C-alpha positions in Angstrom: 26.2 -4.3 4.6 24.4 -4.8 7.9 24.6 -7.5 10.5 21.2 -8.8 11.5 19.9 -11.6 13.7 20.1 -14.1 10.8 23.6 -13.0 9.7 24.9 -10.4 7.2 22.6 -8.8 4.7 22.8 -5.9 2.2 20.3 -3.1 2.2 19.6 -1.5 -1.1 17.7 1.8 -1.0 16.4 3.1 -4.3 14.3 6.1 -5.4 10.8 5.0 -6.4 9.3 7.1 -9.2 6.1 5.2 -9.0 5.6 6.5 -5.4 6.5 10.0 -6.4 3.9 10.0 -9.2 1.2 8.3 -7.2 1.5 10.8 -4.3 1.6 13.8 -6.7 -1.6 12.6 -8.4 -3.2 11.9 -5.0 -2.7 15.5 -4.0 -3.9 16.7 -7.5 -0.6 18.5 -8.2 0.7 19.0 -11.6 4.3 18.3 -12.4 4.8 22.0 -12.7 3.3 22.8 -9.3 5.4 20.0 -7.6 8.5 21.3 -9.3 7.8 24.9 -8.1 7.2 23.6 -4.5 10.4 21.5 -4.6 12.5 24.2 -6.2 13.4 22.2 -9.2 12.3 22.2 -12.9 9.2 20.6 -14.3 11.4 18.9 -16.8 13.3 17.2 -14.0 10.2 16.0 -12.3 8.9 14.7 -15.6 12.2 12.8 -16.2 12.0 11.3 -12.7 8.5 10.1 -13.3 9.4 8.7 -16.7 12.4 6.9 -15.1 14.8 8.7 -17.4 16.5 10.0 -14.2 16.8 7.3 -11.4 19.2 8.6 -8.8 18.2 12.1 -7.5 20.3 13.7 -4.8 19.3 13.3 -1.2 18.6 17.1 -1.1 16.2 16.8 -4.0 14.4 13.8 -2.4 14.1 15.8 0.7 12.6 18.8 -1.1 10.2 16.6 -3.0 9.1 14.9 0.2 8.5 18.2 1.9 6.5 19.4 -1.1 4.4 16.3 -1.0 4.1 16.4 2.9 5.6 12.9 3.3 8.9 11.5 4.6 11.9 10.9 2.4 11.5 7.2 3.2 8.0 7.3 1.6 9.7 8.0 -1.8 12.2 5.1 -1.4 12.1 1.4 -2.2 14.1 -0.7 0.3 15.4 -4.1 -0.7 17.1 -6.5 1.7 19.4 -9.2 0.3 20.6 -12.0 2.6 24.2 -12.9 2.2 
């Protein structure tokens, strides 16, 4: 929970598989190549993009973002809920 100008609100930060897949394709990387660059398995990248896995560790999000040359925040979806 955060306190903002308008009162209290909750900030939900979620991993966004759509952003991962879009950036990977924009860079013309295969899932295997991304996995190798991020030091993870192709199967895990595939399961993230298929939304079978939805909560990767912060360390993995960091490695994926480095491999894609973007920030961690670029792979996240931020939702603000007013209370």
